[in-house]
N, C-alpha and C positions, 0 to 999 in steps of 0.2 A: 454737233452739239446742238450750238445755236442755232443751229437752221432745221434738230430737229424739239426744240423747243417750242420753237414755231407752229412748226408744224401742229405738235396736240395741239397749244390753242389754240387754232385755230379751229382743228377736228372740235374742239372739245367744245367752240363757239359756234359753229355748223347743230353743232350738236343737241345743244341746247336751245336757239330757235326752231330748232328741229318739231317739237315736244307736241308742240300741238297739231301734231299729221291727223292723216286723213284716218276716218277707221270705217269696219262696212257692217251696219248699223241689221244684223241680223229679226226680222220679225215671224213671228208664231202663232192663230191665230187662231180660236176653236168654235162651234156653234150649231146650234140646231137650223135648219135650211124651215123660213118661215114661206117664203116666196120661189116662184121660178120654175121651169118646166127640165131643165139641167137633174134633179133629185128630188126624192117626193122631199114633202113634207116629215118635217120628226127627223128626216137623216143628218147625220155628225159629220161636219162638214170644218177638214182642214185648213187652213191658207197660210203662205211665207210670205216672202220677201226680198233683198237682201240691197241696202241701199248704202251706194257707197258718199261719203258725203263728201269727198275730192270732187271730183267731179258727178256731185248733187241728182244721179240720176240711178236710179229699185237696175241691178244686175238681171236681177229676173222677180218674177212679179207669178205666182197660180196660188189658183183654187180650189180644192180636191183635185179632177182627173183634167186641169183644164191651163192651159198660160199664156200669159201676153203677148196679142202675135209681135214681132219683132219691129224696128223700130214706134215702138210708143214712147213717147212722151213722159216722161217722168214729177210729178206735181207731192206737194210734201208741204204744206198752208193751214197756218188759224184762220179759220173766216171770222166774220169780221163778229164781230159782235164780245171776241174771243173763249166760242162754249163747243165749237168744233174744230176738231184736227183733220184736213183730206190729207189721206197719202195715195193717190194712183197713179197708173200705168196706161193711156188711153192710146188706143188708134183710131182716129175719125178719116168717115170719106173725103167728108166738107173740104171743097180746096187743094182734094189731093189728089190721087190720082187710082189712092188702095182700094181694097177689089172685098176689106174684110174690116168690118169696125169694132174694137174693142172697146172698154173698163173694165178694171178690178178697181176698187178699192177699200177700202178700213176706215172707214164713217166715226171717227171717237168725239163723245159726246160726253162735253164735263155738265158733273152735276154744277157745279160752277168754275166763274170766269177759269181760265188757264192763266198759270202767269203770267203776265206780260210780259216779262222779259222774257219765255219763254221759246223762240218759236219750234215748229211740227218737227225738226229731227231730233232734238235735244230734248224736248219735249218725253220720246223714248224711249230718252234712260234716266227718265223723273223719276226715278224711287218714290219723291215727294206729291204725285202726283198723279202720282199711275200705280194702283190700277185703282185704288183708294176714291178718287173723286170721277172715275167714270156710272157712269146717266147706266144701267140696265136700256136703252136706243140704242146704241152701241151699237154697229153694223157689220158686214162683208157683204160685198156681193161682185160678183160677175156676168159679166153681156160679152154675147158675141155674135156675131151673124155673120151675111153678105151685106155690103155694102144696098144695095137690091131692098131692106128688109129679109129678103132669104134667113133657115137653116138661123132659127137662131133656139139657143141654150144660153142660161139665165140661172141667177139665181144670190137668192138675198137673205144671207142665215144671224140671227141676236148674237151678239160677241160673247163668249161664257169665259173664256181663259182667253191674257196674249204675258208672250211670254218674249221676250228681249233679251238680245247678246251685243255689244259690243264689240270686237274687237278691231282690233288697229295694223294697217299698213307700214309693212316695211314703211322706211322712213332713206324712198333712194336716191334720191334727189340728192343727198348729204353722201351717199356711198358714194353716189357716182363722183358730186367736188371732194369726198379726203382719196377717191383715186384718182380724179388731175391733181390733183396737189401732191400724193404720193409722188405719181409717172415727172409730176415736173422739177421735185427737188430732186429725186432721182436722175435725170436728163440733164439737174443744172453741172451736179457733181461729176458728172465725165467730165 
């Protein structure tokens, strides 16, 4: 019984320690096309991405019918001056063997500086900052084309709506530890 209580206390401690678990940040945004060759000006365009806070990378980044090229680099940052938050999935042929360049970007411009304690990922779920502090110049865009500059498709759209949800990931580390502790206790009792 004493071992069972010890195990229960260990499980509770691990679960409490894991409360700052990873999340998937899902952002959906819409706007009217301003420029580019992939869509006619004025066309309503929708984009979305899912960002894993644990790996600090996008699971996907899509705008309209276009998707970020696999093996992209993930960037989520508040730029110097604290007025711009950039979310970007990019593949570039500079210094790589890539045959395709692409950049998918959500550019949030602030009316006043973003809160200095806020990082770009936390900003997405900060109701005190979004959408009330968004400047009308906020936009999203994509560029995709061959590394030699051919077959380019692009679009830029002014941001008219942004919806963000955060979905917690299961605390798999805690579950594995609980399983290992239970297995160890079971083996010990034999």
